[in-house]
MOPAC internal coordinates of N, CA, C and O (Angstrom, degrees):
PM7 1SCF
backbone

  N    0.0000 0     0.00 0     0.00 0    0    0    0
  C    1.4283 1     0.00 0     0.00 0    1    0    0
  C    1.4907 1   105.11 1     0.00 0    2    1    0
  O    1.2310 1   123.21 1   -49.39 1    3    2    1
  N    1.2743 1   111.45 1   130.61 1    3    2    1
  C    1.5522 1   113.99 1  -174.03 1    5    3    2
  C    1.5897 1   100.57 1  -107.55 1    6    5    3
  O    1.2310 1   122.16 1   -43.72 1    7    6    5
  N    1.2838 1   113.47 1   136.28 1    7    6    5
  C    1.4960 1   115.68 1  -176.27 1    9    7    6
  C    1.5063 1   104.40 1  -137.75 1   10    9    7
  O    1.2310 1   119.69 1   -42.56 1   11   10    9
  N    1.3861 1   118.19 1   137.44 1   11   10    9
  C    1.4540 1   121.48 1   178.30 1   13   11   10
  C    1.6144 1    96.42 1  -134.24 1   14   13   11
  O    1.2310 1   123.94 1   -51.86 1   15   14   13
  N    1.3953 1   110.04 1   128.14 1   15   14   13
  C    1.4529 1   120.35 1   172.15 1   17   15   14
  C    1.5431 1   107.02 1    47.91 1   18   17   15
  O    1.2310 1   121.02 1  -132.62 1   19   18   17
  N    1.3643 1   115.65 1    47.38 1   19   18   17
  C    1.5110 1   119.07 1  -178.82 1   21   19   18
  C    1.3999 1   118.28 1    63.81 1   22   21   19
  O    1.2310 1   118.70 1  -173.21 1   23   22   21
  N    1.2997 1   120.08 1     6.79 1   23   22   21
  C    1.4577 1   124.29 1   175.02 1   25   23   22
  C    1.4634 1   113.59 1  -111.09 1   26   25   23
  O    1.2310 1   117.83 1   -36.86 1   27   26   25
  N    1.2372 1   121.74 1   143.14 1   27   26   25
  C    1.5223 1   123.62 1  -179.07 1   29   27   26
  C    1.5199 1   103.89 1   -87.68 1   30   29   27
  O    1.2310 1   124.13 1   -34.43 1   31   30   29
  N    1.3120 1   109.67 1   145.57 1   31   30   29
  C    1.5730 1   125.73 1  -172.39 1   33   31   30
  C    1.5615 1   100.59 1   -82.28 1   34   33   31
  O    1.2310 1   114.80 1   139.44 1   35   34   33
  N    1.2425 1   127.47 1   -40.56 1   35   34   33
  C    1.3893 1   128.49 1  -179.00 1   37   35   34
  C    1.5018 1   110.04 1  -137.26 1   38   37   35
  O    1.2310 1   121.79 1   -14.54 1   39   38   37
  N    1.2773 1   114.17 1   165.46 1   39   38   37
  C    1.5129 1   119.27 1   178.97 1   41   39   38
  C    1.5042 1   113.72 1   -80.15 1   42   41   39
  O    1.2310 1   120.23 1   -80.76 1   43   42   41
  N    1.3026 1   117.17 1    99.24 1   43   42   41
  C    1.5876 1   121.68 1   178.93 1   45   43   42
  C    1.5139 1   108.99 1   -72.00 1   46   45   43
  O    1.2310 1   119.20 1   174.66 1   47   46   45
  N    1.2664 1   119.14 1    -5.34 1   47   46   45
  C    1.4552 1   118.05 1  -177.66 1   49   47   46
  C    1.6662 1   106.58 1  -112.48 1   50   49   47
  O    1.2310 1   123.08 1  -149.76 1   51   50   49
  N    1.2686 1   111.70 1    30.24 1   51   50   49
  C    1.3913 1   117.37 1  -178.52 1   53   51   50
  C    1.6130 1   107.54 1   -65.22 1   54   53   51
  O    1.2310 1   120.91 1   -45.51 1   55   54   53
  N    1.2808 1   115.86 1   134.49 1   55   54   53
  C    1.4084 1   125.72 1  -174.91 1   57   55   54
  C    1.6127 1   109.99 1    94.71 1   58   57   55
  O    1.2310 1   119.89 1   160.44 1   59   58   57
  N    1.2188 1   117.82 1   -19.56 1   59   58   57
  C    1.4962 1   123.28 1   179.34 1   61   59   58
  C    1.5786 1   106.63 1   -96.23 1   62   61   59
  O    1.2310 1   122.17 1   124.70 1   63   62   61
  N    1.3648 1   113.44 1   -55.30 1   63   62   61
  C    1.4628 1   117.25 1   172.15 1   65   63   62
  C    1.5084 1   113.81 1  -129.99 1   66   65   63
  O    1.2310 1   120.35 1   -13.30 1   67   66   65
  N    1.2411 1   116.93 1   166.70 1   67   66   65
  C    1.4572 1   120.96 1  -177.08 1   69   67   66
  C    1.6127 1   113.15 1   -79.08 1   70   69   67
  O    1.2310 1   120.69 1   -19.89 1   71   70   69
  N    1.2175 1   116.29 1   160.11 1   71   70   69
  C    1.4684 1   115.77 1   175.58 1   73   71   70
  C    1.5869 1   118.47 1   -56.34 1   74   73   71
  O    1.2310 1   125.60 1   139.76 1   75   74   73
  N    1.3640 1   106.85 1   -40.24 1   75   74   73
  C    1.5912 1   115.90 1   175.92 1   77   75   74
  C    1.6176 1   105.99 1   -59.17 1   78   77   75
  O    1.2310 1   118.57 1   122.30 1   79   78   77
  N    1.3243 1   120.33 1   -57.70 1   79   78   77
  C    1.3375 1   120.09 1   176.38 1   81   79   78
  C    1.4952 1   120.35 1   -52.46 1   82   81   79
  O    1.2310 1   123.04 1   136.66 1   83   82   81
  N    1.3846 1   111.78 1   -43.34 1   83   82   81
  C    1.4530 1   117.22 1   175.98 1   85   83   82
  C    1.6038 1   111.02 1   -60.76 1   86   85   83
  O    1.2310 1   121.69 1   131.95 1   87   86   85
  N    1.3247 1   114.37 1   -48.05 1   87   86   85
  C    1.4470 1   122.34 1   179.03 1   89   87   86
  C    1.5193 1   109.12 1   -53.17 1   90   89   87
  O    1.2310 1   118.60 1   135.88 1   91   90   89
  N    1.2591 1   120.27 1   -44.12 1   91   90   89
  C    1.5557 1   126.29 1   179.75 1   93   91   90
  C    1.4763 1   109.45 1   -58.02 1   94   93   91
  O    1.2310 1   123.11 1   123.09 1   95   94   93
  N    1.3447 1   111.64 1   -56.91 1   95   94   93
  C    1.3592 1   119.23 1  -169.73 1   97   95   94
  C    1.6114 1   107.16 1   -67.52 1   98   97   95
  O    1.2310 1   118.37 1   138.43 1   99   98   97
  N    1.3289 1   120.71 1   -41.57 1   99   98   97
  C    1.4069 1   121.17 1   175.19 1  101   99   98
  C    1.5773 1   113.99 1   -62.18 1  102  101   99
  O    1.2310 1   121.27 1   135.35 1  103  102  101
  N    1.4334 1   115.18 1   -44.65 1  103  102  101
  C    1.3827 1   113.78 1   178.12 1  105  103  102
  C    1.4678 1   115.46 1   -60.31 1  106  105  103
  O    1.2310 1   120.02 1   157.32 1  107  106  105
  N    1.4220 1   117.57 1   -22.68 1  107  106  105
  C    1.4007 1   117.57 1  -178.07 1  109  107  106
  C    1.5107 1   111.41 1  -104.79 1  110  109  107
  O    1.2310 1   119.35 1  -161.07 1  111  110  109
  N    1.2858 1   118.84 1    18.93 1  111  110  109
  C    1.4640 1   122.32 1  -177.19 1  113  111  110
  C    1.5163 1   113.92 1    49.98 1  114  113  111
  O    1.2310 1   121.86 1  -131.33 1  115  114  113
  N    1.2627 1   114.05 1    48.67 1  115  114  113
  C    1.3884 1   118.57 1   178.45 1  117  115  114
  C    1.5070 1   114.61 1  -108.53 1  118  117  115
  O    1.2310 1   121.46 1  -164.67 1  119  118  117
  N    1.2474 1   114.82 1    15.33 1  119  118  117
  C    1.4888 1   120.38 1   176.35 1  121  119  118
  C    1.5553 1   112.44 1  -119.21 1  122  121  119
  O    1.2310 1   123.57 1   -35.17 1  123  122  121
  N    1.2357 1   110.77 1   144.83 1  123  122  121
  C    1.4917 1   118.19 1  -179.08 1  125  123  122
  C    1.4971 1   110.11 1  -100.94 1  126  125  123
  O    1.2310 1   120.71 1   -64.67 1  127  126  125
  N    1.3692 1   116.25 1   115.33 1  127  126  125
  C    1.3806 1   123.19 1  -174.12 1  129  127  126
  C    1.5526 1   112.31 1   -57.73 1  130  129  127
  O    1.2310 1   120.61 1   147.89 1  131  130  129
  N    1.4337 1   116.43 1   -32.11 1  131  130  129
  C    1.3028 1   120.71 1   177.59 1  133  131  130
  C    1.5182 1   114.77 1   -74.31 1  134  133  131
  O    1.2310 1   122.76 1   146.55 1  135  134  133
  N    1.4397 1   112.31 1   -33.45 1  135  134  133
  C    1.4830 1   117.25 1   177.16 1  137  135  134
  C    1.4507 1   111.71 1   -68.50 1  138  137  135
  O    1.2310 1   120.49 1   140.59 1  139  138  137
  N    1.3937 1   116.67 1   -39.41 1  139  138  137
  C    1.4751 1   120.98 1   176.24 1  141  139  138
  C    1.4527 1   110.18 1   -62.57 1  142  141  139
  O    1.2310 1   119.22 1   134.04 1  143  142  141
  N    1.3288 1   119.09 1   -45.96 1  143  142  141
  C    1.4282 1   122.42 1  -177.77 1  145  143  142
  C    1.5929 1   109.95 1   -65.48 1  146  145  143
  O    1.2310 1   120.75 1   144.66 1  147  146  145
  N    1.2914 1   116.17 1   -35.34 1  147  146  145
  C    1.4671 1   115.28 1   178.48 1  149  147  146
  C    1.6100 1   110.52 1   -71.97 1  150  149  147
  O    1.2310 1   121.70 1   145.97 1  151  150  149
  N    1.3219 1   114.35 1   -34.03 1  151  150  149
  C    1.5304 1   115.49 1   176.71 1  153  151  150
  C    1.3823 1   112.86 1   -64.76 1  154  153  151
  O    1.2310 1   121.51 1   142.59 1  155  154  153
  N    1.4046 1   114.72 1   -37.41 1  155  154  153
  C    1.5048 1   119.32 1  -179.97 1  157  155  154
  C    1.6512 1   110.88 1   -74.08 1  158  157  155
  O    1.2310 1   120.32 1   150.97 1  159  158  157
  N    1.2911 1   117.00 1   -29.03 1  159  158  157
  C    1.4353 1   115.94 1   170.92 1  161  159  158
  C    1.4547 1   111.00 1   -70.53 1  162  161  159
  O    1.2310 1   117.36 1   134.32 1  163  162  161
  N    1.2563 1   122.63 1   -45.68 1  163  162  161
  C    1.4711 1   124.92 1   173.62 1  165  163  162
  C    1.4415 1   114.86 1   -52.81 1  166  165  163
  O    1.2310 1   121.80 1   133.55 1  167  166  165
  N    1.2967 1   114.17 1   -46.45 1  167  166  165
  C    1.5028 1   119.92 1  -177.53 1  169  167  166
  C    1.6407 1   113.34 1   -64.94 1  170  169  167
  O    1.2310 1   123.52 1   138.29 1  171  170  169
  N    1.3864 1   110.86 1   -41.71 1  171  170  169
  C    1.3872 1   115.91 1   172.76 1  173  171  170
  C    1.5079 1   116.18 1   -67.31 1  174  173  171
  O    1.2310 1   119.24 1   145.25 1  175  174  173
  N    1.2852 1   119.06 1   -34.75 1  175  174  173
  C    1.3557 1   124.58 1   177.65 1  177  175  174
  C    1.5962 1   112.78 1   -65.96 1  178  177  175
  O    1.2310 1   122.50 1   137.59 1  179  178  177
  N    1.4407 1   112.81 1   -42.41 1  179  178  177
  C    1.4251 1   116.33 1   175.28 1  181  179  178
  C    1.4940 1   110.73 1   -61.34 1  182  181  179
  O    1.2310 1   120.57 1   133.96 1  183  182  181
  N    1.2620 1   116.52 1   -46.04 1  183  182  181
  C    1.5380 1   122.99 1  -176.74 1  185  183  182
  C    1.5546 1   109.14 1   -61.65 1  186  185  183
  O    1.2310 1   119.79 1   136.37 1  187  186  185
  N    1.3395 1   118.01 1   -43.63 1  187  186  185
  C    1.4848 1   116.30 1   176.92 1  189  187  186
  C    1.5496 1   110.13 1   -67.21 1  190  189  187
  O    1.2310 1   118.45 1   148.88 1  191  190  189
  N    1.2900 1   120.56 1   -31.12 1  191  190  189
  C    1.3810 1   121.51 1  -176.82 1  193  191  190
  C    1.5702 1   111.67 1   -74.55 1  194  193  191
  O    1.2310 1   120.42 1   145.52 1  195  194  193
  N    1.3890 1   116.80 1   -34.48 1  195  194  193
  C    1.4210 1   122.46 1   171.37 1  197  195  194
  C    1.3601 1   112.00 1   -64.23 1  198  197  195
  O    1.2310 1   118.83 1   152.99 1  199  198  197
  N    1.4303 1   119.84 1   -27.01 1  199  198  197
  C    1.5838 1   121.37 1   175.96 1  201  199  198
  C    1.5209 1   109.65 1   -91.27 1  202  201  199
  O    1.2310 1   118.59 1  -148.78 1  203  202  201
  N    1.3532 1   120.29 1    31.22 1  203  202  201
  C    1.4406 1   120.62 1   178.80 1  205  203  202
  C    1.5476 1   117.61 1    56.50 1  206  205  203
  O    1.2310 1   119.27 1  -150.98 1  207  206  205
  N    1.3147 1   119.00 1    29.02 1  207  206  205
  C    1.3598 1   118.49 1   170.51 1  209  207  206
  C    1.5131 1   111.77 1   -90.78 1  210  209  207
  O    1.2310 1   122.27 1   -48.23 1  211  210  209
  N    1.4106 1   113.26 1   131.77 1  211  210  209
  C    1.4355 1   114.99 1  -174.03 1  213  211  210
  C    1.5447 1   115.74 1   -61.65 1  214  213  211
  O    1.2310 1   117.00 1   -33.95 1  215  214  213
  N    1.3036 1   123.31 1   146.05 1  215  214  213
  C    1.3999 1   120.53 1  -175.66 1  217  215  214
  C    1.4759 1   115.16 1   -54.75 1  218  217  215
  O    1.2310 1   121.42 1   139.47 1  219  218  217
  N    1.3554 1   114.88 1   -40.53 1  219  218  217
  C    1.4989 1   114.31 1  -179.88 1  221  219  218
  C    1.5797 1   108.18 1   -65.08 1  222  221  219
  O    1.2310 1   117.05 1   135.18 1  223  222  221
  N    1.2618 1   123.21 1   -44.82 1  223  222  221
  C    1.3272 1   123.48 1   179.70 1  225  223  222
  C    1.6044 1   114.82 1   -66.79 1  226  225  223
  O    1.2310 1   120.68 1   150.51 1  227  226  225
  N    1.2469 1   116.31 1   -29.49 1  227  226  225
  C    1.4404 1   119.27 1   172.25 1  229  227  226
  C    1.4967 1   112.99 1   -65.09 1  230  229  227
  O    1.2310 1   122.67 1   132.16 1  231  230  229
  N    1.3497 1   112.49 1   -47.84 1  231  230  229
  C    1.5159 1   115.66 1   176.41 1  233  231  230
  C    1.5613 1   112.43 1   -59.74 1  234  233  231
  O    1.2310 1   121.97 1   141.78 1  235  234  233
  N    1.3684 1   113.84 1   -38.22 1  235  234  233
  C    1.5507 1   114.03 1   175.51 1  237  235  234
  C    1.4031 1   113.54 1   -63.31 1  238  237  235
  O    1.2310 1   119.76 1   140.42 1  239  238  237
  N    1.2915 1   118.06 1   -39.58 1  239  238  237
  C    1.4898 1   124.03 1   177.79 1  241  239  238
  C    1.5406 1   106.12 1   -57.92 1  242  241  239
  O    1.2310 1   121.88 1   130.68 1  243  242  241
  N    1.3156 1   114.01 1   -49.32 1  243  242  241
  C    1.4602 1   117.92 1  -172.70 1  245  243  242
  C    1.6492 1   105.16 1   -67.56 1  246  245  243
  O    1.2310 1   116.53 1   151.39 1  247  246  245
  N    1.2884 1   124.21 1   -28.61 1  247  246  245
  C    1.3767 1   128.72 1   175.58 1  249  247  246
  C    1.5720 1   109.17 1   -58.82 1  250  249  247
  O    1.2310 1   123.39 1   139.14 1  251  250  249
  N    1.3207 1   111.10 1   -40.86 1  251  250  249
  C    1.5218 1   118.61 1  -177.44 1  253  251  250
  C    1.5609 1   105.18 1   -63.14 1  254  253  251
  O    1.2310 1   121.28 1   137.64 1  255  254  253
  N    1.3706 1   115.16 1   -42.36 1  255  254  253
  C    1.3968 1   121.32 1  -175.49 1  257  255  254
  C    1.5831 1   112.14 1   -69.98 1  258  257  255
  O    1.2310 1   122.45 1   141.70 1  259  258  257
  N    1.3792 1   112.91 1   -38.30 1  259  258  257
  C    1.5323 1   124.37 1  -177.32 1  261  259  258
  C    1.4905 1   106.96 1  -119.76 1  262  261  259
  O    1.2310 1   119.08 1  -108.00 1  263  262  261
  N    1.2674 1   119.35 1    72.00 1  263  262  261
  C    1.5246 1   119.78 1  -176.74 1  265  263  262
  C    1.4377 1   117.49 1   -62.95 1  266  265  263
  O    1.2310 1   120.74 1   160.66 1  267  266  265
  N    1.4791 1   116.20 1   -19.34 1  267  266  265
  C    1.3791 1   119.84 1  -178.05 1  269  267  266
  C    1.5090 1   110.54 1   -81.64 1  270  269  267
  O    1.2310 1   116.51 1   175.94 1  271  270  269
  N    1.3378 1   124.24 1    -4.06 1  271  270  269
  C    1.3916 1   127.38 1  -173.85 1  273  271  270
  C    1.5948 1   106.47 1  -109.39 1  274  273  271
  O    1.2310 1   121.93 1   -50.89 1  275  274  273
  N    1.3670 1   113.91 1   129.11 1  275  274  273
  C    1.4509 1   124.03 1   173.27 1  277  275  274
  C    1.6126 1   111.92 1   -60.72 1  278  277  275
  O    1.2310 1   119.80 1   -24.71 1  279  278  277
  N    1.3858 1   118.00 1   155.29 1  279  278  277
  C    1.3876 1   123.20 1   173.72 1  281  279  278
  C    1.5568 1   111.55 1   -51.09 1  282  281  279
  O    1.2310 1   122.74 1   127.83 1  283  282  281
  N    1.4443 1   112.35 1   -52.17 1  283  282  281
  C    1.4721 1   117.95 1  -173.50 1  285  283  282
  C    1.5712 1   107.98 1   -61.43 1  286  285  283
  O    1.2310 1   120.23 1   141.28 1  287  286  285
  N    1.3381 1   117.16 1   -38.72 1  287  286  285
  C    1.6110 1   118.51 1   177.60 1  289  287  286
  C    1.4890 1   109.88 1   -61.79 1  290  289  287
  O    1.2310 1   117.94 1   137.41 1  291  290  289
  N    1.2870 1   121.53 1   -42.59 1  291  290  289
  C    1.4725 1   121.94 1  -176.39 1  293  291  290
  C    1.4722 1   103.81 1   -67.65 1  294  293  291
  O    1.2310 1   118.70 1   133.01 1  295  294  293
  N    1.3306 1   120.08 1   -46.99 1  295  294  293
  C    1.5620 1   125.86 1  -177.43 1  297  295  294
  C    1.5765 1   103.83 1   -52.67 1  298  297  295
  O    1.2310 1   118.87 1   133.29 1  299  298  297
  N    1.3854 1   119.76 1   -46.71 1  299  298  297
  C    1.4380 1   120.01 1  -172.30 1  301  299  298
  C    1.4982 1   107.89 1   -72.02 1  302  301  299
  O    1.2310 1   118.14 1   146.39 1  303  302  301
  N    1.3846 1   121.15 1   -33.61 1  303  302  301
  C    1.4694 1   123.16 1   174.56 1  305  303  302
  C    1.4481 1   115.50 1   -56.49 1  306  305  303
  O    1.2310 1   124.27 1   129.85 1  307  306  305
  N    1.4075 1   109.41 1   -50.15 1  307  306  305
  C    1.5363 1   116.87 1  -173.82 1  309  307  306
  C    1.4950 1   115.20 1   -73.48 1  310  309  307
  O    1.2310 1   121.89 1   152.06 1  311  310  309
  N    1.2946 1   114.00 1   -27.94 1  311  310  309
  C    1.6117 1   120.90 1   175.96 1  313  311  310
  C    1.5104 1   112.86 1   -92.31 1  314  313  311
  O    1.2310 1   118.99 1   175.07 1  315  314  313
  N    1.3094 1   119.54 1    -4.93 1  315  314  313
  C    1.4511 1   118.22 1  -169.94 1  317  315  314
  C    1.5860 1   111.04 1   -72.73 1  318  317  315
  O    1.2310 1   117.89 1   148.87 1  319  318  317
  N    1.2293 1   121.62 1   -31.13 1  319  318  317
  C    1.5242 1   124.05 1   176.48 1  321  319  318
  C    1.4248 1   109.93 1   -65.52 1  322  321  319
  O    1.2310 1   118.77 1   146.30 1  323  322  321
  N    1.3209 1   119.95 1   -33.70 1  323  322  321
  C    1.4687 1   119.26 1   179.66 1  325  323  322
  C    1.4722 1   115.59 1   -60.85 1  326  325  323
  O    1.2310 1   119.44 1   147.21 1  327  326  325
  N    1.2916 1   118.67 1   -32.79 1  327  326  325
  C    1.4821 1   121.02 1  -178.55 1  329  327  326
  C    1.5715 1   107.77 1   -90.82 1  330  329  327
  O    1.2310 1   118.44 1   169.17 1  331  330  329
  N    1.3612 1   120.58 1   -10.83 1  331  330  329
  C    1.4372 1   118.71 1   179.01 1  333  331  330
  C    1.4740 1   110.69 1   -89.29 1  334  333  331
  O    1.2310 1   120.47 1   146.59 1  335  334  333
  N    1.3896 1   116.71 1   -33.41 1  335  334  333
  C    1.5387 1   118.18 1  -177.82 1  337  335  334
  C    1.4941 1   110.31 1   -74.04 1  338  337  335
  O    1.2310 1   122.88 1   -27.02 1  339  338  337
  N    1.2836 1   112.09 1   152.98 1  339  338  337
  C    1.3950 1   119.82 1  -173.55 1  341  339  338
  C    1.6717 1   106.53 1  -136.54 1  342  341  339
  O    1.2310 1   120.10 1   180.00 1  343  342  341

């Protein structure tokens, strides 16, 4: 996620919300950077899994992208939605 002066350079939620909605939410500080980061991690993980990347390897690749996160933290992020959905 690229941030400049607390504003996102591009819409990391593309496909979920429009640029206009994203801009309004961002301008009014209504977005959680952690929430956006977690969404991007889950999206990347799903894409890798669809491309037949093993779950362990996908998490390791995400660790390269987010070196400040532990393996278990990324694992919890990518599997969190499964426990929330009903």
